C-alpha positions as CSV (number, residue, x, y, z in Angstrom):
1,X,-67.7,-137.7,1.4
2,X,-65.8,-139.4,-1.4
3,X,-64.7,-142.5,0.4
4,X,-62.8,-145.3,-1.3
5,X,-63.5,-148.1,1.2
6,X,-63.5,-151.9,1.6
7,X,-65.5,-153.5,4.3
8,X,-67.1,-156.7,5.5
9,X,-70.2,-157.5,7.5
10,X,-70.5,-161.0,9.0
11,X,-72.3,-163.3,11.4
12,X,-70.7,-166.1,13.4
13,X,-73.1,-169.0,13.0
14,X,-71.6,-170.8,16.1
15,X,-71.7,-167.9,18.6
16,X,-74.4,-165.6,17.0
17,X,-72.0,-162.7,17.2
18,X,-72.4,-160.0,14.5
19,X,-69.8,-157.6,13.2
20,X,-68.4,-155.2,10.7
21,X,-64.9,-154.1,9.8
22,X,-63.6,-151.4,7.4
23,X,-60.6,-149.7,6.0
24,X,-60.4,-146.5,4.0
25,X,-58.2,-143.6,2.9
26,X,-60.4,-141.3,4.9
27,X,-60.2,-139.9,8.4
28,X,-62.1,-141.8,11.1
29,X,-63.9,-144.2,8.8
30,X,-65.3,-146.2,11.7
31,X,-67.4,-143.3,12.9
32,X,-69.3,-143.1,9.6
33,X,-69.4,-146.5,8.0
34,X,-69.9,-149.5,10.4
35,X,-72.9,-150.2,12.6
36,X,-74.1,-153.2,14.6
37,X,-76.7,-154.0,17.2
38,X,-76.8,-157.2,19.4
39,X,-79.2,-159.8,18.1
40,X,-80.2,-157.6,15.2
41,X,-77.5,-157.2,12.6
42,X,-74.6,-155.3,11.2
43,X,-74.3,-152.8,8.4
44,X,-71.5,-151.2,6.4
45,X,-72.5,-148.0,4.5
46,X,-69.9,-146.4,2.2
47,X,-68.9,-144.8,-1.2
48,X,-70.6,-141.4,-1.1
49,X,-71.5,-142.4,2.4
50,X,-74.9,-141.9,3.9
51,X,-74.4,-142.7,7.6
52,X,-78.1,-142.9,8.3
53,X,-78.3,-146.1,6.3
54,X,-76.6,-147.8,9.2
55,X,-79.1,-147.2,12.0
56,X,-82.1,-147.1,9.7
57,X,-81.3,-150.5,8.3
58,X,-80.8,-151.9,11.8
59,X,-84.2,-150.5,12.7
60,X,-85.7,-152.4,9.8
61,X,-84.0,-155.6,10.8
62,X,-85.1,-155.1,14.4
63,X,-88.7,-154.7,13.1
64,X,-88.5,-158.1,11.4
65,X,-87.3,-157.4,7.9
66,X,-84.7,-159.6,6.4
67,X,-81.5,-158.1,5.1
68,X,-82.7,-157.8,1.5
69,X,-85.9,-156.0,2.5
70,X,-84.1,-153.7,4.9
71,X,-81.7,-152.8,2.1
72,X,-84.5,-152.1,-0.3
73,X,-86.4,-149.9,2.1
74,X,-83.4,-147.6,3.0
75,X,-82.4,-147.3,-0.7
76,X,-85.9,-146.6,-1.9
77,X,-85.9,-143.4,0.2
78,X,-82.4,-142.3,-1.1
79,X,-82.2,-140.1,-4.2
80,X,-78.5,-140.9,-4.4
81,X,-78.7,-144.7,-4.3
82,X,-76.7,-144.9,-7.5
83,X,-73.7,-143.5,-5.6
84,X,-74.0,-145.7,-2.5
85,X,-72.6,-149.0,-1.4
86,X,-74.2,-150.9,1.5
87,X,-73.7,-154.3,3.0
88,X,-76.2,-155.8,5.5
89,X,-76.3,-159.0,7.6
90,X,-79.1,-159.9,10.0
91,X,-79.1,-162.2,13.0
92,X,-80.7,-164.8,10.7
93,X,-80.9,-165.3,7.0
94,X,-78.8,-164.4,4.0
95,X,-76.8,-161.1,3.7
96,X,-77.6,-158.5,1.2
97,X,-75.5,-155.8,-0.6
98,X,-75.9,-152.9,-3.0
99,X,-73.2,-151.3,-5.3
100,X,-74.7,-148.3,-7.1
101,X,-74.0,-148.0,-10.8
102,X,-72.2,-144.7,-10.2
103,X,-69.8,-145.9,-7.5
104,X,-66.2,-145.1,-8.5
105,X,-64.4,-148.1,-10.1
106,X,-63.4,-150.5,-9.2
107,X,-66.5,-151.2,-7.2
108,X,-68.3,-154.5,-6.4
109,X,-69.5,-156.8,-3.7
110,X,-69.4,-160.5,-3.0
111,X,-71.9,-162.4,-0.8
112,X,-71.1,-165.4,1.3
113,X,-73.4,-167.6,3.4
114,X,-73.1,-165.4,6.4
115,X,-71.0,-162.4,5.2
116,X,-70.8,-159.7,2.6
117,X,-67.6,-158.0,1.3
118,X,-67.9,-154.7,-0.5
119,X,-65.4,-152.3,-2.0
120,X,-65.2,-149.2,-4.1
121,X,-62.4,-147.0,-5.5
122,X,-60.1,-150.1,-5.4
123,X,-56.9,-150.5,-7.3
124,X,-58.1,-153.9,-8.7
125,X,-61.5,-155.3,-9.3
126,X,-60.5,-158.5,-7.4
127,X,-60.5,-157.0,-4.0
128,X,-64.0,-158.1,-2.7
129,X,-63.5,-161.6,-4.0
130,X,-60.1,-161.8,-2.3
131,X,-61.7,-160.6,1.0
132,X,-64.5,-163.2,0.7
133,X,-62.2,-166.1,0.0
134,X,-59.9,-165.1,2.9
135,X,-62.8,-164.9,5.3
136,X,-64.3,-168.2,4.1
137,X,-60.9,-170.0,4.5
138,X,-60.1,-168.5,7.9
139,X,-60.6,-169.8,11.5
140,X,-60.9,-168.2,14.9
141,X,-63.1,-165.6,16.4
142,X,-65.4,-163.4,14.2
143,X,-63.1,-160.4,14.8
144,X,-60.0,-162.4,13.9
145,X,-61.6,-163.6,10.6
146,X,-62.8,-160.1,9.7
147,X,-59.3,-158.8,10.3
148,X,-57.9,-161.4,8.0
149,X,-60.4,-160.4,5.3
150,X,-59.3,-156.7,5.6
151,X,-55.6,-157.8,5.3
152,X,-56.5,-159.8,2.2
153,X,-58.1,-156.7,0.6
154,X,-54.9,-154.7,1.3
155,X,-52.7,-157.5,-0.1
156,X,-54.8,-157.4,-3.3
157,X,-54.1,-153.7,-3.8
158,X,-56.8,-152.1,-1.6
159,X,-57.9,-148.5,-2.0
160,X,-56.4,-146.9,-5.1
161,X,-55.4,-143.8,-3.0
162,X,-53.7,-145.7,-0.2
163,X,-54.7,-146.1,3.4
164,X,-55.6,-144.0,6.4
165,X,-58.1,-145.4,8.9
166,X,-59.7,-148.6,9.9
167,X,-62.3,-149.9,12.4
168,X,-63.9,-153.1,13.7
169,X,-67.2,-153.6,15.7
170,X,-68.4,-156.9,17.1
171,X,-71.6,-157.3,19.1
172,X,-73.0,-160.2,21.2
173,X,-75.9,-162.3,20.1
174,X,-78.2,-160.6,22.5
175,X,-78.3,-157.6,24.9
176,X,-79.0,-153.9,25.0
177,X,-78.5,-151.9,21.8
178,X,-75.4,-150.2,23.2
179,X,-73.5,-153.4,24.1
180,X,-70.5,-154.4,22.1
181,X,-68.0,-157.3,22.4
182,X,-65.3,-155.3,20.6
183,X,-65.2,-151.7,19.3
184,X,-61.8,-150.6,17.9
185,X,-60.9,-147.6,15.8
186,X,-57.8,-146.3,14.1
187,X,-58.7,-142.8,13.0
188,X,-55.5,-141.7,11.3
189,X,-52.4,-143.8,10.6
190,X,-49.9,-144.6,7.9
191,X,-50.6,-148.3,8.5
192,X,-54.1,-148.6,9.9
193,X,-54.4,-152.3,9.6
194,X,-51.1,-152.9,11.3
195,X,-52.4,-150.7,14.2
196,X,-55.8,-152.4,14.1
197,X,-54.1,-155.8,14.5
198,X,-52.1,-154.5,17.4
199,X,-55.2,-153.1,19.1
200,X,-57.0,-156.4,18.5
201,X,-54.2,-158.3,20.3
202,X,-54.3,-155.8,23.2
203,X,-58.1,-156.2,23.4
204,X,-57.7,-160.0,23.5
205,X,-55.2,-159.7,26.3
206,X,-57.5,-157.5,28.4
207,X,-60.4,-159.9,27.7
208,X,-58.3,-162.8,29.0
209,X,-57.4,-160.7,32.1
210,X,-61.2,-160.0,32.6
211,X,-61.9,-163.7,32.4
212,X,-59.2,-164.3,35.0
213,X,-60.9,-161.8,37.3
214,X,-64.2,-163.6,36.9
215,X,-62.7,-167.0,37.5
216,X,-60.8,-165.8,40.6
217,X,-64.0,-164.4,42.0
218,X,-65.6,-167.8,42.1
219,X,-62.5,-169.6,43.4
220,X,-61.2,-171.2,40.2
221,X,-57.7,-170.2,41.0
222,X,-55.7,-172.4,38.6
223,X,-57.8,-171.4,35.6
224,X,-57.6,-167.8,36.6
225,X,-53.8,-168.0,36.7
226,X,-53.6,-169.5,33.2
227,X,-55.7,-166.6,31.9
228,X,-53.5,-164.0,33.5
229,X,-50.3,-165.6,32.1
230,X,-51.8,-165.8,28.6
231,X,-52.8,-162.1,28.9
232,X,-49.2,-161.2,29.7
233,X,-47.9,-163.2,26.8
234,X,-50.2,-161.3,24.4
235,X,-49.4,-157.9,25.8
236,X,-46.0,-158.0,27.5
237,X,-45.4,-154.2,27.1
238,X,-48.7,-153.1,28.7
239,X,-47.7,-151.8,32.1
240,X,-51.4,-151.3,33.0
241,X,-52.2,-154.9,32.3
242,X,-48.9,-156.1,33.9
243,X,-49.8,-154.3,37.1
244,X,-53.4,-155.5,37.6
245,X,-52.7,-159.0,36.2
246,X,-49.7,-159.3,38.5
247,X,-51.8,-158.5,41.6
248,X,-54.4,-161.0,40.5
249,X,-51.7,-163.6,39.8
250,X,-50.4,-163.1,43.3
251,X,-53.9,-163.5,44.8
252,X,-54.4,-166.6,42.7
253,X,-51.3,-168.2,44.3
254,X,-48.6,-167.4,41.8
255,X,-46.9,-164.9,44.2
256,X,-43.5,-164.9,42.5
257,X,-45.0,-164.4,39.1
258,X,-47.3,-161.7,40.3
259,X,-44.5,-159.8,42.0
260,X,-42.4,-159.9,38.9
261,X,-45.3,-158.7,36.8
262,X,-45.9,-155.7,39.1
263,X,-42.1,-155.1,39.2
264,X,-42.1,-154.9,35.4
265,X,-44.9,-152.4,35.5
266,X,-43.1,-150.2,38.1
267,X,-40.0,-150.3,35.9
268,X,-42.0,-148.6,33.1
269,X,-43.8,-146.1,35.4
270,X,-42.7,-145.6,39.0
271,X,-46.1,-144.3,40.1
272,X,-47.5,-147.8,40.0
273,X,-45.7,-148.2,43.3
274,X,-47.6,-145.2,44.6
275,X,-50.9,-146.7,43.5
276,X,-50.0,-150.0,45.0
277,X,-49.7,-148.4,48.5
278,X,-53.1,-146.8,48.1
279,X,-55.1,-150.0,47.3
280,X,-57.4,-151.4,50.0
281,X,-57.5,-155.1,50.8
282,X,-61.0,-155.2,49.3
283,X,-59.8,-153.8,46.0
284,X,-56.6,-155.9,45.8
285,X,-56.1,-158.5,48.6
286,X,-52.5,-159.3,47.6
287,X,-51.4,-155.6,47.3
288,X,-49.9,-155.4,50.8
289,X,-47.7,-158.5,50.3
290,X,-46.6,-157.4,46.8
291,X,-45.7,-154.0,48.1
292,X,-43.6,-155.4,51.0
293,X,-41.8,-157.7,48.5
294,X,-41.0,-154.8,46.2
295,X,-39.9,-152.4,48.9
296,X,-38.0,-154.8,51.1
297,X,-34.5,-153.5,51.8
298,X,-35.3,-150.0,50.4
């Protein structure tokens, strides 16, 4: 699989989150190249990609190896190591990376304190350095910073063949191996990073709505309402989010705002009104009041 790819693996020293993000002119790059495990590490494996280097390196990190040792172990068993490119970050310690001598130019990697940027088959040899500098200078969540690094790679010229797919994976500092904080994939697109940023914003909106649900459940009504309103601002065209956030807003005390949010969802897809009539008080305590307001006079 001749993938021209740029990627980043990183750790957030403040939260302990771990992540990887990638873009390539190849179909569904995320299913092959990026791997992460809570409290263990993150891996990007690319060039003439060997997907097994992802889970195998994570197994080594989980067994106590540092990133450099885990990298050495997986490459030692690989007869095609000269064709591979791999970046690894563990839950602790410095990152490690490998760019095989036979990777297609331009190919290189740049290591930071808690990240590694790697790229092959690039238009310019400055791509990994541009990614690293952008990540180092950025602020925000780990996902936001990795997205900025990918965009910096594209601005520097990116893959010599163009663009097709992108992905991002962020995992929490602890938890079962399957858990993720964020798992986004754009498998085929003329502008994969544009779509990845759109999905990142939508994920952030849903995350805010989820926080609102949790706050509402423990009676922190005002805080819940602010989360729902922020979610609406991030994703004003999501009828799904408008519907559920509207019901939660009404329950939190913003009855007028909640009704208008649900009304907007119904304007996009009339069957939201059908669903509204089916919801029990246990599922949505404000559903009956919102339904009456929306159907009054009809």
